[in-house]
Biopython code that builds the backbone (N, CA, C, O; Angstrom):
import numpy as np
from Bio.PDB.StructureBuilder import StructureBuilder

atoms = [
    (1, "MET", "N", (0.849, -1.184, 0.000)),
    (1, "MET", "CA", (0.000, 0.000, 0.000)),
    (1, "MET", "C", (0.886, 1.236, 0.000)),
    (1, "MET", "O", (1.840, 1.334, 0.772)),
    (2, "ARG", "N", (0.558, 2.175, -0.875)),
    (2, "ARG", "CA", (1.266, 3.455, -0.930)),
    (2, "ARG", "C", (0.325, 4.554, -0.494)),
    (2, "ARG", "O", (-0.881, 4.479, -0.727)),
    (3, "ARG", "N", (0.876, 5.576, 0.138)),
    (3, "ARG", "CA", (0.112, 6.767, 0.495)),
    (3, "ARG", "C", (0.600, 7.895, -0.419)),
    (3, "ARG", "O", (1.793, 8.192, -0.487)),
    (4, "ILE", "N", (-0.348, 8.509, -1.113)),
    (4, "ILE", "CA", (-0.052, 9.496, -2.151)),
    (4, "ILE", "C", (-0.811, 10.787, -1.848)),
    (4, "ILE", "O", (-1.927, 10.756, -1.330)),
    (5, "ALA", "N", (-0.193, 11.917, -2.177)),
    (5, "ALA", "CA", (-0.858, 13.214, -2.052)),
    (5, "ALA", "C", (-0.996, 13.844, -3.429)),
    (5, "ALA", "O", (-0.097, 13.754, -4.266)),
    (6, "ILE", "N", (-2.133, 14.478, -3.644)),
    (6, "ILE", "CA", (-2.397, 15.198, -4.887)),
    (6, "ILE", "C", (-2.680, 16.639, -4.513)),
    (6, "ILE", "O", (-3.512, 16.911, -3.647)),
    (7, "ILE", "N", (-1.987, 17.566, -5.166)),
    (7, "ILE", "CA", (-2.198, 18.988, -4.921)),
    (7, "ILE", "C", (-2.738, 19.618, -6.196)),
    (7, "ILE", "O", (-2.158, 19.467, -7.272)),
    (8, "ASP", "N", (-3.844, 20.319, -6.064)),
    (8, "ASP", "CA", (-4.469, 21.036, -7.171)),
    (8, "ASP", "C", (-4.297, 22.522, -6.900)),
    (8, "ASP", "O", (-4.789, 23.038, -5.897)),
    (9, "LEU", "N", (-3.594, 23.212, -7.800)),
    (9, "LEU", "CA", (-3.334, 24.638, -7.638)),
    (9, "LEU", "C", (-4.238, 25.431, -8.569)),
    (9, "LEU", "O", (-4.037, 25.452, -9.783)),
    (10, "GLY", "N", (-5.231, 26.079, -7.986)),
    (10, "GLY", "CA", (-6.121, 26.910, -8.764)),
    (10, "GLY", "C", (-5.807, 28.383, -8.537)),
    (10, "GLY", "O", (-4.981, 28.731, -7.693)),
    (11, "THR", "N", (-6.464, 29.227, -9.285)),
    (11, "THR", "CA", (-6.251, 30.667, -9.160)),
    (11, "THR", "C", (-6.692, 31.186, -7.802)),
    (11, "THR", "O", (-6.053, 32.071, -7.231)),
    (12, "ASN", "N", (-7.783, 30.637, -7.286)),
    (12, "ASN", "CA", (-8.307, 31.104, -6.005)),
    (12, "ASN", "C", (-8.090, 30.130, -4.854)),
    (12, "ASN", "O", (-7.949, 30.546, -3.704)),
    (13, "THR", "N", (-8.062, 28.845, -5.157)),
    (13, "THR", "CA", (-8.040, 27.828, -4.112)),
    (13, "THR", "C", (-6.981, 26.773, -4.412)),
    (13, "THR", "O", (-6.830, 26.335, -5.552)),
    (14, "PHE", "N", (-6.249, 26.369, -3.369)),
    (14, "PHE", "CA", (-5.336, 25.233, -3.447)),
    (14, "PHE", "C", (-5.983, 24.089, -2.678)),
    (14, "PHE", "O", (-6.489, 24.283, -1.573)),
    (15, "ASN", "N", (-5.964, 22.897, -3.265)),
    (15, "ASN", "CA", (-6.577, 21.721, -2.660)),
    (15, "ASN", "C", (-5.520, 20.648, -2.430)),
    (15, "ASN", "O", (-4.615, 20.464, -3.244)),
    (16, "LEU", "N", (-5.649, 19.941, -1.307)),
    (16, "LEU", "CA", (-4.780, 18.819, -1.004)),
    (16, "LEU", "C", (-5.644, 17.602, -0.728)),
    (16, "LEU", "O", (-6.593, 17.668, 0.053)),
    (17, "LEU", "N", (-5.313, 16.491, -1.372)),
    (17, "LEU", "CA", (-5.987, 15.220, -1.153)),
    (17, "LEU", "C", (-4.917, 14.174, -0.874)),
    (17, "LEU", "O", (-3.984, 14.007, -1.659)),
    (18, "ILE", "N", (-5.055, 13.477, 0.238)),
    (18, "ILE", "CA", (-4.152, 12.382, 0.579)),
    (18, "ILE", "C", (-4.952, 11.091, 0.513)),
    (18, "ILE", "O", (-6.018, 10.965, 1.116)),
    (19, "VAL", "N", (-4.405, 10.125, -0.243)),
    (19, "VAL", "CA", (-5.102, 8.856, -0.443)),
    (19, "VAL", "C", (-4.166, 7.686, -0.184)),
    (19, "VAL", "O", (-2.946, 7.802, -0.302)),
    (20, "ASP", "N", (-4.764, 6.564, 0.170)),
    (20, "ASP", "CA", (-4.057, 5.291, 0.203)),
    (20, "ASP", "C", (-4.419, 4.546, -1.073)),
    (20, "ASP", "O", (-5.586, 4.482, -1.460)),
    (21, "GLU", "N", (-3.401, 3.984, -1.721)),
    (21, "GLU", "CA", (-3.643, 3.131, -2.873)),
    (21, "GLU", "C", (-3.997, 1.749, -2.327)),
    (21, "GLU", "O", (-3.180, 1.105, -1.669)),
    (22, "VAL", "N", (-5.214, 1.304, -2.605)),
    (22, "VAL", "CA", (-5.695, 0.016, -2.119)),
    (22, "VAL", "C", (-6.046, -0.858, -3.313)),
    (22, "VAL", "O", (-6.052, -0.395, -4.454)),
    (23, "LYS", "N", (-6.337, -2.124, -3.041)),
    (23, "LYS", "CA", (-6.632, -3.079, -4.111)),
    (23, "LYS", "C", (-7.761, -2.589, -5.025)),
    (23, "LYS", "O", (-7.701, -2.773, -6.240)),
    (24, "GLU", "N", (-8.777, -1.971, -4.444)),
    (24, "GLU", "CA", (-9.947, -1.518, -5.202)),
    (24, "GLU", "C", (-9.730, -0.182, -5.905)),
    (24, "GLU", "O", (-10.578, 0.241, -6.690)),
    (25, "GLY", "N", (-8.613, 0.488, -5.638)),
    (25, "GLY", "CA", (-8.358, 1.801, -6.228)),
    (25, "GLY", "C", (-7.686, 2.712, -5.214)),
    (25, "GLY", "O", (-6.519, 2.522, -4.869)),
    (26, "PHE", "N", (-8.433, 3.702, -4.740)),
    (26, "PHE", "CA", (-7.892, 4.663, -3.784)),
    (26, "PHE", "C", (-8.886, 4.916, -2.668)),
    (26, "PHE", "O", (-10.099, 4.896, -2.880)),
    (27, "LYS", "N", (-8.358, 5.155, -1.475)),
    (27, "LYS", "CA", (-9.186, 5.481, -0.317)),
    (27, "LYS", "C", (-8.715, 6.824, 0.230)),
    (27, "LYS", "O", (-7.554, 6.974, 0.610)),
    (28, "ALA", "N", (-9.626, 7.805, 0.270)),
    (28, "ALA", "CA", (-9.281, 9.133, 0.779)),
    (28, "ALA", "C", (-8.985, 9.066, 2.273)),
    (28, "ALA", "O", (-9.748, 8.477, 3.038)),
    (29, "ILE", "N", (-7.880, 9.671, 2.681)),
    (29, "ILE", "CA", (-7.446, 9.707, 4.072)),
    (29, "ILE", "C", (-7.628, 11.105, 4.651)),
    (29, "ILE", "O", (-8.022, 11.257, 5.807)),
    (30, "PHE", "N", (-7.338, 12.131, 3.838)),
    (30, "PHE", "CA", (-7.370, 13.512, 4.315)),
    (30, "PHE", "C", (-7.588, 14.431, 3.132)),
    (30, "PHE", "O", (-7.093, 14.176, 2.034)),
    (31, "THR", "N", (-8.330, 15.500, 3.361)),
    (31, "THR", "CA", (-8.514, 16.520, 2.328)),
    (31, "THR", "C", (-8.651, 17.885, 2.990)),
    (31, "THR", "O", (-9.221, 18.019, 4.072)),
    (32, "THR", "N", (-8.118, 18.883, 2.316)),
    (32, "THR", "CA", (-8.277, 20.253, 2.787)),
    (32, "THR", "C", (-8.255, 21.192, 1.593)),
    (32, "THR", "O", (-7.730, 20.866, 0.528)),
    (33, "LYS", "N", (-8.833, 22.355, 1.796)),
    (33, "LYS", "CA", (-8.930, 23.367, 0.748)),
    (33, "LYS", "C", (-8.592, 24.706, 1.390)),
    (33, "LYS", "O", (-9.105, 25.032, 2.460)),
    (34, "VAL", "N", (-7.721, 25.488, 0.731)),
    (34, "VAL", "CA", (-7.322, 26.785, 1.267)),
    (34, "VAL", "C", (-7.501, 27.848, 0.189)),
    (34, "VAL", "O", (-7.002, 27.706, -0.927)),
    (35, "GLY", "N", (-8.215, 28.906, 0.534)),
    (35, "GLY", "CA", (-8.368, 30.041, -0.370)),
    (35, "GLY", "C", (-7.107, 30.887, -0.346)),
    (35, "GLY", "O", (-6.777, 31.470, 0.686)),
    (36, "VAL", "N", (-6.396, 30.965, -1.466)),
    (36, "VAL", "CA", (-5.144, 31.712, -1.514)),
    (36, "VAL", "C", (-5.258, 33.019, -2.293)),
    (36, "VAL", "O", (-4.428, 33.912, -2.125)),
    (37, "GLY", "N", (-6.262, 33.137, -3.128)),
    (37, "GLY", "CA", (-6.418, 34.369, -3.908)),
    (37, "GLY", "C", (-5.187, 34.680, -4.744)),
    (37, "GLY", "O", (-4.737, 35.825, -4.793)),
    (38, "LEU", "N", (-4.649, 33.670, -5.397)),
    (38, "LEU", "CA", (-3.428, 33.835, -6.184)),
    (38, "LEU", "C", (-3.589, 34.909, -7.262)),
    (38, "LEU", "O", (-2.624, 35.586, -7.618)),
    (39, "GLY", "N", (-4.786, 35.058, -7.770)),
    (39, "GLY", "CA", (-5.006, 36.018, -8.845)),
    (39, "GLY", "C", (-5.230, 37.449, -8.392)),
    (39, "GLY", "O", (-5.304, 38.352, -9.226)),
    (40, "LEU", "N", (-5.340, 37.675, -7.089)),
    (40, "LEU", "CA", (-5.595, 39.028, -6.595)),
    (40, "LEU", "C", (-4.384, 39.934, -6.792)),
    (40, "LEU", "O", (-3.249, 39.544, -6.519)),
    (41, "GLY", "N", (-4.642, 41.138, -7.265)),
    (41, "GLY", "CA", (-3.595, 42.153, -7.323)),
    (41, "GLY", "C", (-2.677, 42.119, -8.523)),
    (41, "GLY", "O", (-1.557, 42.623, -8.447)),
    (42, "GLY", "N", (-3.113, 41.542, -9.627)),
    (42, "GLY", "CA", (-2.245, 41.635, -10.793)),
    (42, "GLY", "C", (-2.459, 40.633, -11.894)),
    (42, "GLY", "O", (-1.803, 40.718, -12.932)),
    (43, "ILE", "N", (-3.354, 39.684, -11.707)),
    (43, "ILE", "CA", (-3.488, 38.637, -12.725)),
    (43, "ILE", "C", (-3.957, 39.196, -14.073)),
    (43, "ILE", "O", (-3.635, 38.639, -15.122)),
    (44, "ASN", "N", (-4.709, 40.287, -14.043)),
    (44, "ASN", "CA", (-5.140, 40.891, -15.307)),
    (44, "ASN", "C", (-3.961, 41.479, -16.087)),
    (44, "ASN", "O", (-4.052, 41.689, -17.297)),
    (45, "ASP", "N", (-2.868, 41.741, -15.394)),
    (45, "ASP", "CA", (-1.642, 42.239, -16.026)),
    (45, "ASP", "C", (-0.619, 41.122, -16.224)),
    (45, "ASP", "O", (0.556, 41.386, -16.479)),
    (46, "ASN", "N", (-1.074, 39.869, -16.104)),
    (46, "ASN", "CA", (-0.197, 38.695, -16.239)),
    (46, "ASN", "C", (0.929, 38.683, -15.209)),
    (46, "ASN", "O", (2.050, 38.271, -15.505)),
    (47, "LYS", "N", (0.613, 39.144, -13.990)),
    (47, "LYS", "CA", (1.588, 39.176, -12.910)),
    (47, "LYS", "C", (0.972, 38.576, -11.660)),
    (47, "LYS", "O", (-0.246, 38.603, -11.481)),
    (48, "LEU", "N", (1.819, 38.035, -10.797)),
    (48, "LEU", "CA", (1.392, 37.584, -9.481)),
    (48, "LEU", "C", (1.938, 38.571, -8.458)),
    (48, "LEU", "O", (3.137, 38.849, -8.434)),
    (49, "ALA", "N", (1.058, 39.096, -7.617)),
    (49, "ALA", "CA", (1.468, 40.049, -6.594)),
    (49, "ALA", "C", (2.298, 39.341, -5.525)),
    (49, "ALA", "O", (2.128, 38.146, -5.280)),
    (50, "ASP", "N", (3.194, 40.092, -4.896)),
    (50, "ASP", "CA", (4.058, 39.522, -3.868)),
    (50, "ASP", "C", (3.257, 38.891, -2.733)),
    (50, "ASP", "O", (3.596, 37.800, -2.272)),
    (51, "ASP", "N", (2.200, 39.563, -2.277)),
    (51, "ASP", "CA", (1.412, 38.995, -1.173)),
    (51, "ASP", "C", (0.674, 37.734, -1.608)),
    (51, "ASP", "O", (0.468, 36.832, -0.796)),
    (52, "ALA", "N", (0.275, 37.656, -2.867)),
    (52, "ALA", "CA", (-0.372, 36.442, -3.378)),
    (52, "ALA", "C", (0.622, 35.285, -3.412)),
    (52, "ALA", "O", (0.278, 34.154, -3.066)),
    (53, "MET", "N", (1.846, 35.568, -3.827)),
    (53, "MET", "CA", (2.874, 34.512, -3.839)),
    (53, "MET", "C", (3.210, 34.078, -2.418)),
    (53, "MET", "O", (3.449, 32.896, -2.172)),
    (54, "ASP", "N", (3.230, 35.024, -1.481)),
    (54, "ASP", "CA", (3.479, 34.671, -0.077)),
    (54, "ASP", "C", (2.389, 33.745, 0.453)),
    (54, "ASP", "O", (2.686, 32.767, 1.139)),
    (55, "ARG", "N", (1.119, 34.050, 0.136)),
    (55, "ARG", "CA", (0.012, 33.179, 0.564)),
    (55, "ARG", "C", (0.145, 31.795, -0.049)),
    (55, "ARG", "O", (-0.074, 30.786, 0.622)),
    (56, "ALA", "N", (0.503, 31.751, -1.322)),
    (56, "ALA", "CA", (0.653, 30.473, -2.019)),
    (56, "ALA", "C", (1.776, 29.639, -1.400)),
    (56, "ALA", "O", (1.598, 28.446, -1.151)),
    (57, "LEU", "N", (2.919, 30.255, -1.152)),
    (57, "LEU", "CA", (4.049, 29.522, -0.575)),
    (57, "LEU", "C", (3.753, 29.065, 0.845)),
    (57, "LEU", "O", (4.146, 27.967, 1.237)),
    (58, "HIS", "N", (3.070, 29.888, 1.611)),
    (58, "HIS", "CA", (2.689, 29.501, 2.973)),
    (58, "HIS", "C", (1.766, 28.286, 2.934)),
    (58, "HIS", "O", (1.925, 27.352, 3.720)),
    (59, "THR", "N", (0.814, 28.304, 2.026)),
    (59, "THR", "CA", (-0.128, 27.195, 1.897)),
    (59, "THR", "C", (0.583, 25.923, 1.458)),
    (59, "THR", "O", (0.326, 24.851, 2.007)),
    (60, "LEU", "N", (1.472, 26.028, 0.477)),
    (60, "LEU", "CA", (2.213, 24.845, 0.028)),
    (60, "LEU", "C", (3.092, 24.285, 1.146)),
    (60, "LEU", "O", (3.238, 23.070, 1.277)),
    (61, "SER", "N", (3.668, 25.164, 1.940)),
    (61, "SER", "CA", (4.465, 24.714, 3.078)),
    (61, "SER", "C", (3.604, 23.948, 4.079)),
    (61, "SER", "O", (4.030, 22.927, 4.618)),
    (62, "SER", "N", (2.394, 24.443, 4.325)),
    (62, "SER", "CA", (1.493, 23.735, 5.245)),
    (62, "SER", "C", (1.068, 22.393, 4.649)),
    (62, "SER", "O", (0.883, 21.426, 5.387)),
    (63, "PHE", "N", (0.910, 22.319, 3.324)),
    (63, "PHE", "CA", (0.571, 21.054, 2.682)),
    (63, "PHE", "C", (1.699, 20.037, 2.868)),
    (63, "PHE", "O", (1.436, 18.854, 3.080)),
    (64, "VAL", "N", (2.948, 20.491, 2.790)),
    (64, "VAL", "CA", (4.081, 19.600, 3.034)),
    (64, "VAL", "C", (4.028, 19.070, 4.463)),
    (64, "VAL", "O", (4.297, 17.893, 4.705)),
    (65, "ASP", "N", (3.681, 19.944, 5.408)),
    (65, "ASP", "CA", (3.555, 19.511, 6.809)),
    (65, "ASP", "C", (2.468, 18.446, 6.958)),
    (65, "ASP", "O", (2.665, 17.449, 7.652)),
    (66, "TYR", "N", (1.321, 18.657, 6.307)),
    (66, "TYR", "CA", (0.252, 17.647, 6.340)),
    (66, "TYR", "C", (0.760, 16.318, 5.776)),
    (66, "TYR", "O", (0.490, 15.254, 6.333)),
    (67, "CYS", "N", (1.494, 16.392, 4.671)),
    (67, "CYS", "CA", (2.014, 15.178, 4.038)),
    (67, "CYS", "C", (2.998, 14.456, 4.950)),
    (67, "CYS", "O", (2.989, 13.228, 5.039)),
    (68, "THR", "N", (3.833, 15.213, 5.616)),
    (68, "THR", "CA", (4.783, 14.619, 6.566)),
    (68, "THR", "C", (4.032, 13.955, 7.714)),
    (68, "THR", "O", (4.339, 12.825, 8.093)),
    (69, "ASP", "N", (3.043, 14.664, 8.266)),
    (69, "ASP", "CA", (2.259, 14.140, 9.379)),
    (69, "ASP", "C", (1.533, 12.850, 8.996)),
    (69, "ASP", "O", (1.368, 11.956, 9.826)),
    (70, "HIS", "N", (1.101, 12.758, 7.737)),
    (70, "HIS", "CA", (0.350, 11.583, 7.272)),
    (70, "HIS", "C", (1.253, 10.553, 6.587)),
    (70, "HIS", "O", (0.758, 9.603, 5.982)),
    (71, "GLN", "N", (2.550, 10.734, 6.678)),
    (71, "GLN", "CA", (3.527, 9.783, 6.135)),
    (71, "GLN", "C", (3.298, 9.488, 4.647)),
    (71, "GLN", "O", (3.284, 8.331, 4.226)),
    (72, "VAL", "N", (3.122, 10.550, 3.869)),
    (72, "VAL", "CA", (2.923, 10.423, 2.432)),
    (72, "VAL", "C", (4.238, 10.014, 1.776)),
    (72, "VAL", "O", (5.300, 10.546, 2.101)),
    (73, "GLU", "N", (4.152, 9.061, 0.850)),
    (73, "GLU", "CA", (5.330, 8.578, 0.135)),
    (73, "GLU", "C", (5.649, 9.393, -1.111)),
    (73, "GLU", "O", (6.813, 9.555, -1.476)),
    (74, "LYS", "N", (4.609, 9.904, -1.760)),
    (74, "LYS", "CA", (4.812, 10.619, -3.014)),
    (74, "LYS", "C", (3.761, 11.712, -3.155)),
    (74, "LYS", "O", (2.579, 11.498, -2.889)),
    (75, "ILE", "N", (4.217, 12.884, -3.579)),
    (75, "ILE", "CA", (3.302, 14.008, -3.850)),
    (75, "ILE", "C", (3.225, 14.191, -5.348)),
    (75, "ILE", "O", (2.516, 15.078, -5.826)),
]
sb = StructureBuilder()
sb.init_structure("model")
sb.init_model(0)
sb.init_chain("A")
sb.init_seg("    ")
for serial, (resi, resn, name, xyz) in enumerate(atoms, 1):
    if name == "N":
        sb.init_residue(resn, " ", resi, " ")
    sb.init_atom(name, np.array(xyz, "f"), 0.0, 1.0, " ", f" {name:<3s}", serial, name[0])
structure = sb.get_structure()
């Protein structure tokens, strides 16, 4: 059995799903969703604002912590 994490990076929301690979397919172990507002403050100008990037990096760092806590083998 492997434990896998999937991260979906959207413009407004980052999602984390942690699953166990089981004989029948996958079994969800943990899920969370964080509003990051990546597009706020510049996306219309094809830019990411510094505060938006800070929110995104903070969220990704917390996702790594969740993965560590849940003993994820692969992200």
